[in-house]
Residue, then its C-alpha position, 0 to 999 in steps of 0.5 A: m736374800k743378800r743385799g749383792q743380789l740387787l745390784r745389777g752394776a754401780l749406780y752413781g747420779a744425782v737424780i733417777a727417775s724411778i728405780t724397781l728392784g724385785s724381791c729375791k725372797k718370797d715369804s710363804p704366802s699366809p691367810d688373809n683373815g679376811n676382815d680388812n675392816t678392822r683397825w689393827i694396832t701393831l705393838t713393836a719391842a726391841l730385843k737384847l742382843t749383849n746389854d739388857g735394853d740394848g735393842n740390837g737383837g732387832t724388832l718383834a712386831y704384833a697386832i691387837n685391835h682396840e678391843q683387845a688393847i682396852n681390855p686390862a684381862y687380855e695378856l699378850d705375850i710375844f717371847p720367846v721369839g716367833k709369835g709376831l713378825k721379826l724384822e730382819s734388821p740386826r739392829t732396832s728397825r726404823v718401821q714406819a705405818s700407813a695411817d690406817g694401820k694397813f700397811l707396815y714398812d721397813i728399812q732394814y738398819t746395818g747387816a748384810d741387807g742394811g738399806i733394803f726396803q720392804k712392805f708389809k700387809v697387816n693381817g692380824e696378830g702376827n700375821y704379816v704378809r710381804e707385799g710389792n718389790e723389795v727396794n735396795t736403798a743402800i745405792i743411794l743411802g748406804t746400809s745404814p739409812r734413817w728414814v720416815k713416812a714423809a707424807e702418806g704413800v711417800g717415804i724419804g730416806v737420808s744419810i750424810a757424809t762429813e769431811t774435814i778439810f785443812t793444811g799442812t801435816f800434824p801437827a802444823v795444820t790449819f783448818s779450812s772446813i768440814k764438807s758435809t755431803a748429803a744423800i737422799a731419796s723418796l720411795n713411793l709406798e703404794n708400789p715400792s719404787i725409788l721415786n727420786t734421788a739427790s746429793f748435794v753439799v750442805p750450803f753453809t757459807t763461807e763464814q759458818l764453814a770458817a767458824g767449824y760448822s759441819i752436819g754430822r746427822i740428819d733425819v726425819p723428813i717431812i713435806n709440807q702442807a702445800k707439797n713443795k717443799v721437804y723439810i730435814g732435821c739437823n744434828v749440828s756440830k760446831i769445832n774451834p777451829n783455832g783450838t788444838p788438833t789432836q790426832n787418833a793414835t790408831s786412825g791417824v784422824i785429825s779432829w779438833p776441839s768442839d764448840a758445841a756452846n757456841i752453836a747459833g741456833t737449830v738448823t733445818i734443811v729445806l729443799d724443793y719437792p719432788t724435785l729434791k733441789n735447791p737446799k737452804l738452810i734455816w736456822s732458828t734463834q729459839s732453840k739451839y739444840g738437834n732437831n734429827g730425831y732418834r728413831t722417831m718422827i718428831q716433825y708434824v704438820g698441824d691443822d694450821g699448815n704449819v709444821y711443829q717440830a721437837t729439838g733434843v730428842n736425841t740428846t741430853g733431853y730439851n724441851h722445846i718445840l719449833r714452828i716453821d711458817k708454812n707461808t714463808n718455808d722458815y722459822d716462825n722465831t716468835y714461836l717457842f713451845d717449852l715443855s719444862a714451863a708447860l709442866g712446871v718441872n723443876g728441871i728439864a722434861g726432855i721430849k723423847a718422843w711425841k705425835y701430833l694429834g689434831n686440834n693443835k694437841g700433841f701427846v708427848m713422852y718425856d723424861i725429866n733429867k734424863t731419868g723416868g718415863y712420862l706423858a702428857l698432852i699439850d696444847l700447841n696453841t696455849k702452850t699448856a701440858t697436862k701430866i698424864t700418871t701411870e704407875y710405871e713412870t719412874l721404871l721406864n726408859f724412852a731412850q728407843q721409843q719410836s711410834i705413838a698409835v693414833e685413831g681417831d680420840y684414841v692413842y696407844v701406847p705399850l709402856t714396859p720397863v726393860s725386862l719387866p711386864g707392863n700394859v697397852f695404855v689407851y688415851n682419849w684426847k678428847t675426853g682425858v680418860l686413862t685406861k689401862g688396858a691389855k697386859l704385855a708379858n716381857g722378856t729379860g732385856h726386852r721392853f716394847i718401842g712403839a705401836y702403828 
């Protein structure tokens, strides 16, 4: 299938009520195993392309059940490629799943089919069946969209582009502002189609624009408890407009020096839902790091209705969780969870991925001073943390970690150092018991990166 086959003419406009584009390729039907009561846990692995651990060779998926996951005698080898589902994206796919694990959702990232949404029925092991329409989000979001399941049954994809505005001819140039233009699309995951779209200029104030603020990346949108707002994480940038500009010798692009140290705080874009209108910015005074994640969801609606949001996931590793108040739709700037302080770590315990569990508890995957891979149970109310020890922790790298599976009292995480075998670890977050379960074979340069 080529992306061009889905295009029926140019599509421009901020809002589209509904777009459903039919599939241009059908997989051969696979038999359903007939057991819809099985809770499948899909494991995903990132494949090497050039360099060990680069994840640029695509993604494999394979489903096991709870009994297999907790069984240390069960051995799983999905390498070489062929045993599991090979997702078509040439880069690591942004995989999402339904809460019951029965469906996987994927938007292909880059390549000829970049931006194509696909839905799969999970029938166990390597048996995934394509279901519903393919949807071309590239019309709105481009071929490298970032997206997540923003609420059960609803996906939201986002992209952003910037344009530096200045006067004069290099080197006699005067900075004016950086225009950040965002695009957003909401998707029906039950009956794959586009529900709504919007495009808007990020509403920095005149003073903020003159000071050099822009947004270079947005991601991890989440719909609030009231289902009337969308919160979108941002990687905020700031340049020094009074610094000395430079010009790239090849591209001719003119830029100003970074002024990241003086960013005022973490920023979230807030939109009305489902209209995707009335964008505004809210600012945290408790943290100043990006909250746009990196291949992983970092915002969750808590049992109390507030949204808990990690920062720094895609940077050098920061350790904050912030809170957005359900009543004001703004940051609660009296609240800050600091993972380093909670663990008593001498250094930076950087949150690489986390999952809200219930009862205001969370499961965190983190590194320390940008090395290793560690696990912890956190309490967002008491702001405490309990480290969960594994024998692989000094060998792990969670830089590409995508998802943590939770079903009832159990948390499932596959842990494999790059190129080395590992295990599925199953943690009972109610009792604190950790089970070293199924053995995971590995291939050179590969690693497991998620569970759903």
